[in-house]
N, C-alpha and C positions, 0 to 999 in steps of 0.2 A: 685862651690861656691855658686851660688843663688840656686840651686835646694836644697843643702845640708840645706841651712835656712829655705827655706820655708817649706820643710819637719821636719827640730828638732822644727821649730812653732807651725806647725801643731800637732806635737807630745806633746809640751808643754802644748799648751792650753787646747786638749783632753784631757790629764790625768787631768791636774787642774781641769777642769768642770767633772770631774767623781770621784775626792777624795773629790770635795766640795759637789756634791750631794751626796755622801753616809755619810757626815757630815750631811747634812739636813734631811737625810731620819732617821739618828739617833735620830734628834730629836721627832718623833713621838711615840723612847721608853721614850722619856722625857716627852711631854703627859701623855701619858699613866701612869708612875708613879706619875706624879704632880698630875694627875684628881681621882688615885685609891688612893693617900694616904689623899686627900682633901676632899672625899665624905665619908659618914660610910660603916660599914663595909657589912652592910648587902646588899651594892647595888655596891661592888668592881667588884666582877665577871663579871658584866653586863656591867660598865663604861670601863675595858678590853679590852670586845668583842667589844664595838664600835668602842674602837681606831683600832685593830687590824683590823678590818672589814672595815670601812672608808679609811683606806689607801690601801687596795685590791681594793676596788671600786675606790677610785680616780685615780689609775694606768691604771683601764680599762677603764674606762669614756674616760679619758685624751686621748688615747690608739685609741681609736674609734672614738671619736669626739674633745674633747675640745681642741687639739693641733691644727686641723685644723681650726677650728672655730679663736684659739687666732693668730698663724701664717699663717695658707695658708700650713699646712704641709704635707697634704694629708690624705685621709682617708686611715684609719687604717694603717697610716705611713707608706703608699706603696712608697710615693720617703725617707723615711727618711734618708737611707744612703748616701745621698750628704752631699758635705763640706758646714758648713756654714761660712758665713764671707765674700767669693768671691763668684762672680759666676762662673759655668764651661769653661766661653771662657777664662774669668783671669786666672784661676789655669792651664788650659793646656798650656797657655802662659808662666807662670812662670816655669815650669817644661821641655816646648820643647824648648823655648827663651829666655834663662834668661839673655841673653847679652843685649836684647832687653828691656824686660819686666822682669823691677827689683821689690823683695817684700817690702812693704813699710813697712810691721811692723804692721798690723791692725789684729785683730782678727779674727784666720780661726781655725775650729775646727770641729769635728765629727756632724753631723745631728742629730746621735742617741745620744751621748751625751748631745747634747742642748736636746732632748725632754725629759732623763733622768732629768738633771739640771730641766727642766720648771716643771714636772709632780710632785717632792717631794715640791716644791710650792706649789703648788695645792692642796698636801696632809694636809701638816700643815693648809692651809684656813681653812679646811674643820675641823681640829683637835679642833680649838679654838672654833666650835659651840658645840663639843659634852660636854664640860666640863660645860657651862652656861645651857644645859637641864637637867643633868644628876640627879637621884633619881626616877624621874617621867614621863619621855619617854617611848612611845614603840620604841623595837630596831629595828625593821621591819618597824618603821614610819619614827625613824632616818635615816635608809638605805636607803629609800627610796626617803627622801629628799637630801641625799649624792647622789643620781646618778644626778640628776637637777642640783646641787652646783656644783660639779665638771665636769660636762659636757655640762654645757651651761650657769649658770649664773656668776661665774667665770671667764672662757674663754671670753667672749665677756667683759666686763669690761676689761680685760687685752690686749685685741686687740686694744683698744680706747688709752690705755696709752704705754704699754713696747713697743708694734708694730706700735702703731701712727696712727691706721687707724681713720679716721672721722665717730664722733658718731652718728649714724645711718646715717650716710653719709651727715651730715647737717654742722660740725665745726670739727675740730681738737682741739686738748688739748695743750696748752702751759704749760704741767705739767712737774715737776722733783721730782722723787722719787728712787731713788737710788738702793734697794733692798726690797719696798715693804712696806713701815709702813702703808701706805693706800691701795696700791692695794693689799694687800695679809692679813695684821691684821685688817685695817676697815672693808674690806671687810669679814672678817671671824667674825668680834664683830657687823655687821649689819645685817648679815642673822642671826646668834646667838638671836638679841636682839629681832627681827623678830618673832623668833620660843618661847621666855620665853614669849613674851604679850600674845601672844594666849595660852601659854602651863598653866600660873599662876604659884605661887609657891608652894611649899614644904607643905602639911599639918603641920600645928603648927611653919611654921617660923612667923610667922606674928596673934599678939595677936588680939582679938577684941578691945583692948581698946588702938590699934596703937601700942603696944609693938613688940620690934623686938628680938625676941628668936634668941641666938644663936645656933647652929649645927656643932659642931664639927666635925672634917675628924678622921678618924680612923686611921689613919698613917703618924704621919709627917716626923717620918725620910724617909718613901719613897717618900713623896711629895717634901723634900731637896735633895733626892737623880735627882728627875724630873727635878728639877731646876737646878743642877749641869749638866746635861746632854743637858737639852735646851740650857743652856749658853754654852757648847761644841762645840754644833751642830750650834749656832751663826755663829761661825768663820765661814763657809762654806757658813749660808745664806748671808752673806753680802760679806765677801772675793770671793765667788765664783761670786758676782756680778761684778765683774771688765770685764768676760768675755774673758779676758786671761789672762799670767802671764809672757810673754818675754819682755825682754826691761828691761833697767834702771829705766825709769819713773814708768812703770805700778808695777816693782816690790818693788819701794818706796811706790806706790799706794796701794799698798795690806799691806803692812806691817802699814802704815797709819791708812787702814782700820780695821788689827785687831787689832791694839794700839785702836783706839776710842772705839773700840765696845766693848774691854774689862773693859775701862776707865769708860763709859757711866753704865753699868750693876754695878759695885762696885757703884756708885755714887747715882745711884738709891736705891739698899737696905741700906746706909747708911741713904740718906733722909726718907724713910721709916720708917726705925727701930727707926731713932730718933724723925720723927713727932708721932709714934704710942706712943712713951714714952710721948711724951706730953701730947696727946689725952686722954690715957686710963690711964698712970700709968705706966706703963708697956713692955718688950720688947714683944710685937710681930711677931713671929716665921713666920704667914703665911703672913702679913703687907710685913716683910722682903723682902720675897720670891717672893711676888707678886713686890716687890719695883724693884728689879733686874730684874725680866723680863720687868719690864717697862720702866727702864734703859735701854733696849734691845730694845723695838720697838722704842721709842724715837729715838736712833740713826740710827736705820734703812733705815730713806729715805735717809742719808746724811753723812754714817761714812766715806767718803775719804776728804772733804776739812778741818773740822774743826780741832782746834788746841786741844790737849788731855784734856786741860783743860776746854775748851768750851764744849770737849763731856763729861767730868765727870760733868760739868753745866748741861746738857742738858736730861742726864742721873737723875739727882738727882731731877731737877723738873718733868721728868716724876714721879719719885719718889714719890712726894708730892701728883702730882694731882689725882695718883691712887687711892692712901688713900681715897681722899676727893669724890673720885669718887664713890668707895666702901661704905660708908657711906651715900652720895648722893642718891644712887641706893636702898639700904636697906630703904630708907626714902620712896621711892617711889614706894615702894615693887614690887620692880623687881628681883624677887629670880634671884641669880646667885652664885652656890655653889664655883664654884672656883675662882671667879672675873675675869673671862673671860673677859665679856664684858668692863671692867674699864680698864685692864691691853693693851687689843689688838686694844680698842674703841678711848677710850677717850686720851689715851697716843698715838696711831695711830696716832689722829688729830694734836697733840702736835708737835709728830715727823713731819708730813710732813710741818707745818708753821715753825720748827727751822730751814728749809733748809736756810729760807730766811737769818739766820744768819753768813752764811761760802759758798753759794754758790749766785754770783753775777748776774749768769743767770738766776736765778730763780723769778719770779714776785709774791706778793702778790695773784692779782687776777688768775695768773696761778695756784697756789695752790689751792687758792679758788674753782674755778670752776672745779678743776680735782676732788678734795674731795667732792664736793656735786654730783657731775655725778658718782662717786662711790658710795656713800650712796644711793644714791637717786634709783641708779638701783637695788642695791645687795637688800637695805630692801624693796625696793618697790615688785621686784618679788618675794623674798620669801618669804613675807606675803602673795602673792599672792597661793606659793605652800604651805606652813603651810595651809592656809585656806582650800584649797581641801581638804588636806591629814585629816586635822581636819573633815570636812564634810562627808569625803568619808568612814574612817579606823577609826578616833578618835588619837589624840595626846598622850593622858595619861592612863598611868596604874592603874587600880579601887583602890578605898581608901585602900582597902583590902591588897591588893598586894602591895600598896606604904608601908604600916603601919608593912609588914611582910618582905621586901627588892624588887628589881627589881631583884636580884639575882636568887631567885628560881622561878620568876612566869615568866622570860623571858628564862632565862636559867638554872635552874631546879639543881642549884648548887651551895654551899657557898665557897668564896675564903678562909675564915678562919671556915671552918665544926667545927673544935674542940673547939672553944670559944665560937658559936653562934649557939642557941638553936631558933627557929621559932616554934615547935613541938606545 
């Protein structure tokens, strides 16, 4: 009987991990559609190429070295087939001597499933960068940075947080981040901010008199579709972070995570849409889209313990913060075409501190030190990598290429050839 329970638990946890990982992988499509809708038509092909390529780079680099750095999983996943959650001796004891060693219900799942679930998180962090540097960065320079980000920068901070390793062997973090408001989202935003600072704004975005010129996206239906794909994928992002499924208590926790994730997104969208109406006199769809995403980022650090009403409030505060952050970054002349730094960075910080509202085990000091560690590491190393790439290869396409559109200069084709003419 114990053997059957163990095998069923193993099958359920592994299958749940894989399904949630597939949902998170689907978020790559969401980022691609969102970003393609929020950039100009003449840069659509290039931003899509970035998104499909960065996902593949992330998967390959995490396989080669990232997983080993983050979890000690073996170079090239040489021992990834082992069971995660219990050591070999405990597994053997359960299967061979079930009368003496019972299975206590802890999570236990395939190591391959663990890798798959973790690698799509890496790709998500890198996807955040692509939108912020859109329309003016060289494609191959961006992919060169993706190699470093997914193979080294992200795995290092992940080892200090989710894996519990001491930071450079000096101190351990007392940091709570359920699914990665800081570990994934702030990290991606910090890398993006470093790149944007060195890259500079798009031509014509800011006038000499300090005027901010709006550069509308080409396809808002596509951006809206991207938002809903991300919203759906987030159920795997947060839900899979329970790391298991079996048991009444765990099943209830998963249900709470799904409920709160959805509630926070709804709260974020409503708050951002209402605030945009107050500030601009119009219902701004792009702010509503970013409000929903901000709500999702805000609840990611702790989606299990809040009540649904508190989750809605957490998301609503995220939606308010993202509107003010987008306006503030524009005033600082930090050009982020899709609002990625505000959604994932500003609101990621809020999400980490929002943990304190419902998790009594978290402390303000622990959350603050964790956030500072993540930001300083990712921003600092990213700034160095971007600076080296700028000195060696250059970050930007030429002014003429930017005027004509990154599609032709970087990819040699247009996304909407029947509507555009750069001849």
